[in-house]
VEXGUNU-161069 format. One record per residue (C-alpha): residue number from 1; x, y, z. Coordinates in steps of 0.2 Angstrom, whole numbers. Example, Ala and Ser with C-alpha at 12.3 -4.5 7.8 and 13.67 -1.06 7.14 Angstrom:
1|62|-22|39
2|68|-5|36
END
This chain:
1|473|114|738
2|465|129|742
3|472|139|758
4|459|140|769
5|457|157|768
6|456|156|749
7|441|155|741
8|446|147|723
9|444|151|704
10|429|164|700
11|413|157|693
12|406|165|680
13|393|174|691
14|406|181|700
15|417|186|685
16|401|197|681
17|401|204|698
18|421|207|697
19|418|216|682
20|402|228|690
21|412|231|705
22|419|249|700
23|409|251|684
24|390|246|692
25|379|259|701
26|376|253|719
27|357|248|714
28|363|238|699
29|377|231|708
30|364|225|721
31|353|219|707
32|364|207|701
33|368|199|719
34|349|199|721
35|346|187|705
36|361|175|711
37|354|175|728
38|335|169|722
39|342|157|711
40|355|148|724
41|348|153|741
42|367|155|749
43|369|171|757
44|388|165|754
45|388|168|735
46|387|185|738
47|393|190|754
48|412|195|751
49|407|202|735
50|394|215|746
51|409|217|759
52|423|221|744
53|409|236|736
54|402|242|753
55|419|243|764
56|436|242|754
57|433|249|737
58|421|263|745
59|437|268|757
60|449|268|741
61|438|278|730
62|437|291|743
63|454|288|751
64|466|279|738
65|457|279|722
66|474|273|715
67|472|254|724
68|459|251|711
69|470|241|698
70|476|231|714
71|459|225|719
72|455|219|703
73|471|211|702
74|466|201|717
75|451|197|709
76|439|208|719
77|442|197|733
78|448|210|747
79|444|210|765
80|444|226|774
81|452|225|791
82|450|235|806
83|443|225|820
84|452|220|834
85|449|213|850
86|443|228|863
87|442|242|849
88|425|244|849
89|426|254|835
90|436|266|841
91|452|272|832
92|460|276|851
93|459|258|855
94|467|251|839
95|483|242|843
96|488|238|825
97|502|250|820
98|515|254|809
99|533|259|812
100|544|270|802
101|558|259|796
102|574|264|784
103|565|258|769
104|546|257|772
105|534|252|788
106|533|237|799
107|517|233|800
108|513|228|819
109|495|218|816
110|481|212|827
111|464|208|818
112|448|199|825
113|439|199|809
114|448|194|795
115|436|189|778
116|444|174|767
117|453|185|754
118|467|185|743
119|472|204|749
120|467|216|762
121|466|235|766
122|469|234|785
123|467|250|797
124|482|254|808
125|489|267|820
126|501|279|812
127|515|287|822
128|516|301|810
129|506|311|823
130|490|309|831
131|480|318|819
132|482|303|806
133|479|284|803
134|488|274|791
135|476|262|777
136|490|247|775
137|489|237|757
138|492|221|759
139|495|211|742
140|494|194|746
141|486|185|761
142|490|167|757
143|504|166|770
144|499|175|784
145|497|164|801
146|478|165|800
147|467|155|815
148|451|151|810
149|437|157|822
150|423|143|824
151|409|152|827
152|395|146|816
153|389|164|814
154|406|167|805
155|406|155|791
156|394|156|776
157|393|142|764
158|396|143|746
159|388|125|738
160|405|114|730
161|415|130|734
162|427|135|748
163|417|141|762
164|419|159|767
165|428|159|784
166|434|171|796
167|450|172|805
168|460|182|819
169|477|185|813
170|494|192|825
171|509|195|814
172|521|208|809
173|526|213|789
174|539|224|781
175|527|235|769
176|534|245|756
177|533|265|757
178|521|265|743
179|509|251|751
180|503|263|765
181|493|278|765
182|491|291|779
183|474|300|781
184|466|313|794
185|459|302|809
186|443|316|808
187|440|312|788
188|442|294|792
189|429|296|804
190|419|307|793
191|418|292|781
192|417|277|792
193|400|285|800
194|394|278|782
195|400|259|783
196|388|251|796
197|373|260|786
198|378|250|768
199|383|234|776
200|364|235|785
201|355|242|773
202|364|230|759
203|359|213|769
204|343|221|769
205|341|224|752
206|347|207|749
207|338|194|762
208|320|196|752
209|330|184|738
210|331|172|750
211|313|170|752
212|310|170|732
213|322|155|731
214|310|147|742
215|293|153|731
216|288|164|745
217|281|180|734
218|286|200|740
219|271|209|744
220|270|226|733
221|272|237|750
222|290|227|752
223|294|228|735
224|291|246|732
225|301|249|750
226|316|239|743
227|317|247|727
228|316|265|736
229|332|259|747
230|340|253|732
231|338|270|723
232|343|278|739
233|360|268|739
234|364|278|722
235|366|292|733
236|380|299|741
237|376|297|759
238|364|286|769
239|354|293|783
240|341|290|799
241|329|285|784
242|338|271|777
243|340|264|793
244|322|264|795
245|318|257|779
246|331|245|780
247|325|239|798
248|306|237|791
249|313|227|777
250|324|214|788
251|310|213|802
252|297|207|787
253|311|197|780
254|312|189|799
255|293|187|800
256|292|179|785
257|304|166|785
258|296|161|804
259|282|159|796
260|289|148|783
261|299|137|793
262|314|144|785
263|330|138|792
264|342|154|791
265|362|153|790
266|370|157|808
267|373|173|802
268|357|179|800
269|351|170|816
270|363|182|823
271|358|198|815
272|337|193|820
273|341|191|840
274|350|207|840
275|336|215|830
276|326|208|842
277|337|213|857
278|340|197|862
END
């Protein structure tokens, strides 16, 4: 029996994504996901892989490259646990923290958007100094006391495979010292501005593939725009121009989906409402 937060064995397609997780360029990695979406029309098939590349792998590459082997051992199914009740994206509002013990650390964990995963990279306050923050590697999520979040937009179906879900978790864990990495708050903040841009642009790149699955052709202008955004993903940073391109792609996608009567997963319905200011 698969635990609620587990996703079951890797499919052949997921093995291809695992092999590409660190090796493929950003654009080639997205093309693998685009190909899958155009065949199945299920965002849940690629969502966790999109998150893995955009967040934990991105963060680890900059601050903790030695985690690559651990991420691969977790089959690429790795969550990034940052969000908490009331934190509003501000480090100073984090309640999760690490406390130094005689051996290692005690992690006091409280997270509100914990994604189905085998392992996780968690963000916590550090008591070392006020100017540092801790990244904590949790290599086994199977025994955590996770509470399923019931909001429809936080569950993504994956066909016959276990659904991708999100959870709330509050617990304490003893963590060995070698699974904690202290980094400067200023350095993390500089990097963290890229995370929402990466996630937003990825969804914009992937969304048109859902239309292809329904036989709705892409017009050349939108195809060119997506290719420009794909090329930008191979660069070091994403800026305002890429945000604008992503918004144009998503607005076009939602317009075409509505015209075609396409039923969108609740997560994308929520994103459409956000774009429309509802």
